[in-house]
C-alpha angles and dihedrals in degrees: 000000000000089000091054092049092051091049090049092049092048091049093049089048092052091049093050091051091057096052112107093221128080113265120193120175125185132181125236091279094054094255114143113244098168131024119164128212094255091057089048092052092051092050095041091240140110122246089245091059091058106030114100091007127111116256094240092049092057097037105037092173089069128079135195087266098048101038108094092201093055092042091055091048089051097046103027088222123124122239115212130201098346116173115228128183123188146141116250127218092273091057094253117141112235131193119192140170108221136194114192121191134186118241115223129188119184091339094309122115105235100171146303138268126211125199114198124192115199111236096164098117093044092046091047093053092045092050091048090052093048091048091048092050090046091052092047089051090053092045090052088083088060097036102042098184098046117124137155091227111089105168126087130187090263088065093061104095116201143137092188115117094214094049090046089052090052089046091055091047092050090053090054092047092050090071092065135061096235119132114255130207123196128193122195140138119258111289098019092116104258096152092046088058092045093052091047090052091051094048092048093050129084086255091063094111092047129080122303110198126185125199122179106209093201096054098066129053115246098254091054095039092061091059091045093052101043104019132239138260124220108265096017087119134354108300096004118149135193104276132156117235127225092269090062092042091053094048109142091012143060130300115201113202106194122197090011090173089068094061112109110261094236090055091051089066091056090047089052091055092053092049093047097047100031092226132106128210119201118229108272096014131108092201122096128209123207113231133188105206133156109215121211113180132190133204127198091199128053112274093235091056092049091049094046093050093047095242091120126046114236093222093051090048093052090048095051100033096076094119115024131191129180115200111213117232119250093249088067092051103062093161089059094057095070092039092052092044090059091046093051093046090054090047094052093042086063096039094047095034092237136136103217111170101216135261131322113244090251093053092045091053092050090053092048092052093047113100098222102216088183091050121202094350091055091047092051091050091048091054090045088053090053094045091057090066104026119111125229116269091011130106123242110256133200090264090066097051118106111272095237090058095051093042091052091051093049089054091050091051093049090050090052091049091051091050091061114044085174129030109262123221111277094238090052093047092048091047092053092048091048091053089048092054091047091052090050091053092047092049091050092052094040091245097313102147095194093054092043089052090053092051092048092044096233133116117270092241091054092052093048089051092051092048091053091048095060 
């Protein structure tokens, strides 16, 4: 029995040592009984300097009130996702997000365990961005026309009727102060549209601030959004959040559906009341910010899964745009290919003639899951190897593009063991295109007819014929 207990303890000890997060365990008296190498690295110590010592002896800057481990031992209540900022013994500034849990055995509190995740690099980059944006806001008085938004509506290249319609609507919406929500797959150009809206608005000379809600963990994101007050948590300083930095301008919240649900309720309060309260402060600051949000998943899916609050959605979804993926804009593929070849001819100082017909057809048939961004990178790939005065052939296309097309061709061949009559094949393809248009417009026949370029009556007739 004793042998089994020792083996279990040794196994647990070995597992804890391999975890890439800091683990610190103390007994009921605050004496360290386990301290892994990751925690030691964060604190600038060695495990031997901490093991078997009291928490306050090793970390003299802490007190019974500020030490989360001692607080949990005292209260028996867990503390989740608490942001801590401190300087370790080597003078290195450390930012962590900690969860501290009580340890119970047969109803008796025997200690506490703290799991610390190092956020120093993320916090450093976020702080640098906030400081830069703050400086740019101050410099705006000296440089009147400065803005972080570089794209205008003239930079949005398209031949697609639906995207041109959206572009026109966005230009109209830019003249108001209404919140805007945009859905689009990765690479469809959401931020380009947002920047264009900002630059066309009467806020165009005021700050344009971007915050990706998926890039920062929740405990850090709250401080970045609303700002912090000195003393609000260990190592906190007085710092404005992005709402204050965007005052008078536009705040773009990208991947809103990735924001923690509890933080969405605090965001809703700021939007409703038009005031922001820094963490740890009782003072409020009035802000005038236009919010443009973006989702990379359909709103109805985010709402259904509980990743987006209904009340926040209704508040921000005043004006809504859905950017179509590149696979549904076949006419744009050729148009954008020509645009990108011209762009890279200038950038690479080349004189590439274009694409061979075979290469162009392969690119048109490809589904482009990465949308415009993927197409641009594919052309850039080709331009690295293309020779002056020659066209880009199939041999220069990225391998994943040609491989995908080969798979599509093989699937089509397997679908038809014999060649079907032409009229039958064309009829099936026509119905497939109609279904794509109806899916894109959520069953709206009038909008689908506009996309297909046929009268509504004609489309209704063809739907009934299937």
